[in-house]
FIPA-192211 format. One record per residue (C-alpha): x, y negated, z negated. Coordinates in nm, 2 decimals. Each point is the difference from the previous one (the first is absolute). Last residue first. Example, Ala and Ser with C-alpha at 12.3 -4.5 7.8 and 13.67 -1.06 7.14 Angstrom:
[pt [1.37, 0.11, -0.71]];
[pt [-0.14, 0.34, -0.07]];
This chain:
[pt [1.06, 20.29, -13.39]];
[pt [-0.35, -0.05, -0.09]];
[pt [-0.04, -0.31, 0.24]];
[pt [-0.27, -0.24, -0.11]];
[pt [-0.35, 0.00, 0.12]];
[pt [-0.12, 0.23, -0.25]];
[pt [0.12, -0.29, -0.24]];
[pt [-0.32, -0.17, 0.05]];
[pt [-0.06, -0.25, 0.28]];
[pt [-0.33, 0.14, 0.16]];
[pt [-0.08, -0.15, 0.34]];
[pt [-0.38, -0.11, 0.02]];
[pt [-0.23, 0.13, 0.27]];
[pt [-0.29, -0.08, 0.23]];
[pt [-0.01, 0.17, 0.35]];
[pt [0.00, -0.21, 0.30]];
[pt [0.11, 0.30, 0.21]];
[pt [0.30, -0.20, 0.14]];
[pt [0.09, -0.12, -0.37]];
[pt [-0.02, 0.39, -0.08]];
[pt [0.23, 0.10, 0.28]];
[pt [0.25, -0.26, -0.14]];
[pt [-0.04, 0.12, -0.35]];
[pt [0.10, 0.37, 0.13]];
[pt [0.29, -0.14, 0.22]];
[pt [0.16, -0.18, -0.27]];
[pt [-0.05, 0.31, -0.23]];
[pt [0.17, 0.23, 0.23]];
[pt [0.28, -0.24, 0.05]];
[pt [0.05, -0.03, -0.37]];
[pt [-0.04, 0.37, -0.04]];
[pt [0.24, 0.09, 0.30]];
[pt [0.28, -0.25, -0.17]];
[pt [-0.07, 0.15, -0.37]];
[pt [-0.02, 0.40, 0.07]];
[pt [-0.33, 0.09, -0.17]];
[pt [-0.34, -0.14, -0.09]];
[pt [-0.31, -0.15, 0.18]];
[pt [-0.30, -0.20, -0.10]];
[pt [-0.38, -0.02, -0.03]];
[pt [-0.16, -0.06, -0.33]];
[pt [-0.38, 0.03, 0.11]];
[pt [-0.26, -0.23, -0.12]];
[pt [-0.35, -0.03, -0.21]];
[pt [0.03, -0.33, -0.17]];
[pt [0.18, -0.04, -0.33]];
[pt [-0.12, -0.15, -0.34]];
[pt [-0.32, 0.19, -0.06]];
[pt [0.10, 0.31, 0.17]];
[pt [0.15, 0.09, 0.34]];
[pt [-0.09, 0.34, 0.20]];
[pt [0.40, 0.03, 0.06]];
[pt [0.16, 0.18, 0.28]];
[pt [0.37, 0.09, 0.01]];
[pt [0.18, 0.01, 0.32]];
[pt [0.35, 0.12, 0.05]];
[pt [0.22, -0.01, 0.30]];
[pt [0.35, 0.20, 0.00]];
[pt [0.28, -0.12, 0.15]];
[pt [0.32, 0.16, 0.14]];
[pt [-0.17, 0.10, 0.32]];
[pt [-0.10, -0.37, 0.10]];
[pt [-0.20, 0.02, 0.33]];
[pt [-0.21, 0.30, -0.09]];
[pt [-0.07, -0.10, -0.35]];
[pt [-0.10, -0.35, 0.10]];
[pt [-0.23, 0.14, 0.29]];
[pt [-0.16, 0.24, -0.26]];
[pt [-0.05, -0.30, -0.23]];
[pt [-0.17, -0.21, 0.27]];
[pt [-0.23, 0.26, 0.11]];
[pt [-0.10, 0.05, -0.36]];
[pt [-0.12, -0.36, -0.07]];
[pt [-0.35, 0.04, 0.13]];
[pt [-0.04, 0.32, -0.17]];
[pt [0.13, -0.15, -0.32]];
[pt [-0.28, -0.26, 0.02]];
[pt [0.05, -0.37, 0.01]];
[pt [-0.15, -0.30, -0.21]];
[pt [0.31, -0.08, -0.21]];
[pt [0.36, 0.12, 0.03]];
[pt [0.25, -0.01, -0.28]];
[pt [0.35, -0.01, 0.12]];
[pt [0.29, 0.21, -0.06]];
[pt [0.39, 0.05, 0.04]];
[pt [0.22, 0.28, -0.15]];
[pt [0.37, -0.01, 0.09]];
[pt [0.23, 0.30, -0.07]];
[pt [0.38, 0.03, 0.01]];
[pt [0.06, 0.39, -0.09]];
[pt [0.32, 0.03, -0.23]];
[pt [-0.11, -0.20, -0.25]];
[pt [0.08, 0.23, -0.28]];
[pt [0.11, 0.37, 0.12]];
[pt [0.34, -0.04, -0.16]];
[pt [-0.13, -0.08, -0.31]];
[pt [-0.17, 0.34, -0.02]];
[pt [0.15, 0.20, -0.29]];
[pt [0.06, -0.25, -0.30]];
[pt [-0.22, -0.29, 0.11]];
[pt [-0.30, 0.23, 0.12]];
[pt [0.05, 0.26, -0.31]];
[pt [0.02, -0.30, -0.24]];
[pt [-0.32, -0.18, 0.13]];
[pt [-0.18, 0.34, -0.04]];
[pt [0.10, 0.03, -0.35]];
[pt [-0.09, -0.36, -0.09]];
[pt [-0.32, 0.07, 0.16]];
[pt [-0.08, 0.34, -0.17]];
[pt [0.05, -0.11, -0.37]];
[pt [-0.22, -0.29, -0.04]];
[pt [-0.24, 0.13, 0.25]];
[pt [-0.08, 0.33, -0.20]];
[pt [-0.02, 0.30, 0.23]];
[pt [0.32, 0.14, -0.08]];
[pt [0.27, 0.02, 0.28]];
[pt [0.12, 0.27, 0.27]];
[pt [0.21, -0.07, 0.28]];
[pt [0.00, 0.21, 0.31]];
[pt [0.27, -0.01, 0.24]];
[pt [0.10, 0.03, 0.39]];
[pt [0.30, 0.03, 0.18]];
[pt [-0.12, 0.27, 0.24]];
[pt [-0.11, 0.22, -0.28]];
[pt [-0.08, -0.08, -0.35]];
[pt [0.20, -0.17, -0.30]];
[pt [-0.19, 0.03, -0.33]];
[pt [-0.04, -0.28, -0.26]];
[pt [-0.11, -0.04, -0.36]];
[pt [-0.16, -0.22, -0.26]];
[pt [0.16, -0.09, -0.31]];
[pt [-0.12, -0.06, -0.34]];
[pt [0.21, -0.30, -0.09]];
[pt [-0.28, -0.20, -0.14]];
[pt [-0.05, -0.31, 0.24]];
[pt [0.33, 0.03, 0.19]];
[pt [-0.09, 0.34, 0.15]];
[pt [0.31, 0.14, 0.17]];
[pt [-0.07, 0.25, 0.30]];
[pt [0.13, 0.33, -0.04]];
[pt [0.17, 0.24, 0.24]];
[pt [-0.17, 0.33, 0.07]];
[pt [0.16, 0.31, 0.12]];
[pt [-0.21, 0.24, -0.21]];
[pt [-0.32, -0.14, -0.01]];
[pt [-0.04, -0.23, -0.32]];
[pt [-0.04, 0.07, -0.38]];
[pt [0.05, -0.32, -0.18]];
[pt [-0.36, -0.06, -0.10]];
[pt [0.00, 0.33, -0.13]];
[pt [0.23, -0.18, -0.27]];
[pt [-0.31, -0.13, -0.18]];
[pt [-0.12, 0.34, -0.09]];
[pt [0.32, 0.07, -0.20]];
[pt [-0.07, -0.35, -0.18]];
[pt [-0.37, 0.12, -0.07]];
[pt [0.12, 0.34, -0.13]];
[pt [0.25, -0.14, -0.24]];
[pt [0.36, 0.10, 0.11]];
[pt [0.12, -0.37, 0.06]];
[pt [-0.09, -0.09, -0.36]];
[pt [0.02, -0.36, -0.04]];
[pt [-0.04, -0.20, -0.34]];
[pt [-0.23, -0.30, 0.01]];
[pt [0.10, -0.35, -0.03]];
[pt [-0.27, -0.07, 0.29]];
[pt [0.30, -0.18, 0.23]];
[pt [0.23, 0.27, -0.10]];
[pt [-0.22, 0.28, 0.11]];
[pt [-0.11, -0.17, 0.31]];
[pt [0.40, -0.03, 0.07]];
[pt [0.07, 0.34, -0.06]];
[pt [-0.30, 0.13, 0.23]];
[pt [0.13, -0.21, 0.26]];
[pt [0.36, 0.15, -0.02]];
[pt [-0.16, 0.35, 0.00]];
[pt [-0.18, -0.08, 0.34]];
[pt [0.32, -0.16, 0.14]];
[pt [0.19, 0.30, -0.10]];
[pt [-0.25, 0.26, 0.15]];
[pt [-0.02, -0.24, 0.34]];
[pt [0.39, 0.04, 0.01]];
[pt [0.00, 0.38, -0.05]];
[pt [-0.30, 0.07, 0.25]];
[pt [-0.20, 0.29, -0.16]];
[pt [-0.11, 0.22, 0.28]];
[pt [-0.30, 0.05, 0.21]];
[pt [0.07, 0.27, 0.26]];
[pt [0.05, -0.07, 0.37]];
[pt [-0.19, 0.04, 0.32]];
[pt [-0.05, -0.38, 0.06]];
[pt [-0.37, 0.05, 0.01]];
[pt [-0.03, 0.20, -0.31]];
[pt [0.24, -0.25, -0.17]];
[pt [-0.20, -0.30, 0.11]];
[pt [-0.30, 0.18, -0.14]];
[pt [0.14, 0.06, -0.34]];
[pt [0.12, -0.36, -0.03]];
[pt [-0.33, -0.14, 0.13]];
[pt [-0.23, 0.19, -0.22]];
[pt [-0.07, -0.25, -0.29]];
[pt [-0.39, 0.08, -0.11]];
[pt [0.12, 0.23, -0.27]];
[pt [0.23, -0.25, -0.15]];
[pt [0.39, -0.02, 0.07]];
[pt [0.04, -0.30, 0.22]];
[pt [0.08, -0.01, 0.36]];
[pt [-0.35, -0.05, 0.12]];
[pt [0.03, -0.32, 0.17]];
[pt [0.14, -0.19, 0.30]];
[pt [0.15, 0.16, 0.28]];
[pt [0.25, -0.18, 0.23]];
[pt [0.10, 0.13, 0.34]];
[pt [0.29, -0.04, 0.22]];
[pt [-0.09, 0.20, 0.33]];
[pt [0.19, 0.33, 0.11]];
[pt [-0.36, 0.18, 0.05]];
[pt [0.04, 0.31, -0.13]];
[pt [-0.01, -0.16, -0.37]];
[pt [-0.36, -0.17, 0.12]];
[pt [-0.13, 0.37, 0.05]];
[pt [0.11, 0.16, -0.28]];
[pt [-0.08, -0.29, -0.22]];
[pt [-0.35, 0.01, 0.13]];
[pt [-0.04, 0.36, -0.06]];
[pt [0.15, -0.01, -0.35]];
[pt [-0.26, -0.29, -0.08]];
[pt [-0.28, 0.19, 0.13]];
[pt [0.07, 0.31, -0.18]];
[pt [0.07, -0.17, -0.31]];
[pt [-0.33, -0.19, -0.01]];
[pt [0.04, -0.36, -0.20]];
[pt [-0.17, -0.20, 0.28]];
[pt [0.19, -0.13, 0.30]];
[pt [0.03, -0.34, 0.20]];
[pt [0.22, -0.04, 0.29]];
[pt [0.19, -0.27, 0.16]];
[pt [0.17, -0.06, 0.36]];
[pt [0.26, -0.17, 0.17]];
[pt [0.09, -0.28, -0.27]];
[pt [0.20, -0.28, 0.16]];
[pt [0.34, -0.15, -0.06]];
[pt [0.17, -0.33, 0.02]];
[pt [0.10, 0.00, -0.37]];
[pt [-0.27, -0.23, -0.14]];
[pt [-0.24, 0.21, 0.22]];
[pt [0.08, 0.32, -0.17]];
[pt [-0.04, -0.14, -0.36]];
[pt [-0.36, -0.17, 0.13]];
[pt [-0.11, 0.33, 0.13]];
[pt [0.10, 0.18, -0.29]];
[pt [-0.19, -0.25, -0.20]];
[pt [-0.31, 0.01, 0.23]];
[pt [0.00, 0.40, -0.04]];
[pt [0.08, 0.03, -0.38]];
[pt [-0.31, -0.18, -0.14]];
[pt [-0.23, 0.27, 0.02]];
[pt [-0.32, -0.11, -0.22]];
[pt [-0.05, 0.27, -0.27]];
[pt [-0.32, 0.19, -0.12]];
[pt [-0.09, -0.03, 0.40]];
[pt [-0.03, 0.39, 0.01]];
[pt [0.27, 0.03, 0.25]];
[pt [0.24, -0.22, -0.19]];
[pt [-0.08, 0.16, -0.33]];
[pt [0.06, 0.37, 0.16]];
[pt [0.36, -0.08, 0.06]];
[pt [0.29, -0.03, 0.26]];
[pt [0.10, -0.28, 0.23]];
[pt [0.22, 0.11, 0.26]];
[pt [0.19, -0.26, 0.22]];
[pt [0.19, 0.01, 0.33]];
[pt [0.30, -0.16, 0.17]];
[pt [0.06, 0.12, 0.35]];
[pt [0.29, 0.17, 0.16]];
């Protein structure tokens, strides 16, 4: 089981809006000792959204989908989720009550009389039409809920709005309500150094040796061309099971010393256990 993220919206792909969900979800997961396994961006195209959801629903992954659950013409996620799940859209009674409650609050705050049968208010209720079998995700910002669907092999999909102020606390609620038993279950350590004056091709044999010798560790190499404040360098490190990661990193640094390679140890939170 992996944790996936789907971000939906033409405005992201066109560059009109900068995506903020990816780094935030990574941060929310990291704080709980979890990691993002994959992420995808999709435009507002029904066929592609449906095909993507059908594929991801078959994986058994835990998937968060951000965007497109409103009731405007460019919002297709609810309909696509229903098609991918193989059930019709129906009015969720709890969602309807929450939406009507929100409309009553808004009318009270503005001092206007509310007509729940007015066309615009009936249209708002479409935001509470979810695939049959859905459960709601509470929205602390304006009470308009998201929805979730259980999929095979213990997986689930969670659909939240595209607005960060709504989506992020809703994702936190899902994690803390349904997946606290997974938090910090896999101890993990990451250690790294900035290596100067060396090429990745020169360091590759060392990286291969480390991964071969320590099967519970992954080696990473992140080259940088540098800038006005930073010299050209490679961020070289290991991540994985803490005991093996500690031994692997010590061996890596000892080998760099033997190679007389210049490096500086990183003392960032990445060097702290994630679990």
